[in-house]
C-alpha positions in Angstrom: 0.1 0.2 -0.1 2.5 2.2 0.7 4.1 1.6 -2.6 0.6 2.9 -4.3 1.2 5.9 -2.3 4.1 6.6 -3.9 3.5 6.5 -7.0 0.2 8.9 -6.5 2.7 10.9 -5.2 5.1 11.0 -8.1 2.0 11.3 -10.7 1.0 14.2 -8.3 4.4 15.9 -8.4 4.7 15.0 -12.2 1.2 17.0 -12.9 2.3 19.8 -10.6 5.2 20.0 -13.4 3.1 20.7 -16.3 0.5 22.4 -14.3 -2.4 19.8 -14.3 -4.6 21.1 -11.7 -6.8 18.8 -11.4 -5.1 15.8 -11.7 -2.8 16.6 -10.0 -5.3 17.3 -6.7 -7.0 14.2 -7.5 -3.1 12.2 -7.0 -2.1 13.9 -4.0 -5.7 13.4 -2.2 -5.4 9.8 -3.2 -1.7 9.6 -2.2 -2.5 11.2 1.1 -5.4 8.7 1.4 -3.2 5.8 1.2 -0.4 7.3 3.4 -3.1 7.4 6.3 -4.1 4.0 6.0 -1.0 2.7 5.7 0.3 4.5 9.3 -2.9 3.2 10.9 -2.4 -0.2 9.3 1.1 -0.2 10.8 -0.1 1.4 14.2 -2.5 -1.5 14.6 0.2 -4.4 13.8 2.7 -2.7 15.9 0.3 -2.9 18.8 -0.8 -6.3 17.9 2.6 -7.4 18.4 3.3 -6.4 21.3 0.1 -7.4 23.0 1.1 -11.1 22.3 4.6 -10.4 23.4 7.1 -10.6 20.1 9.7 -7.8 19.4 8.6 -5.6 16.9 
């Protein structure tokens, strides 16, 4: 999922360079959403591993 966040971030940067406002806004929005989903899943997996007694 982090891969897709990076891909949409790169698409947003390229679109911003060429001046495509709507495309860059959409790609940046998708990248932000995927980034936050990745962070939430990371925190959940970290907490579950700590609860089981495994080292992270």
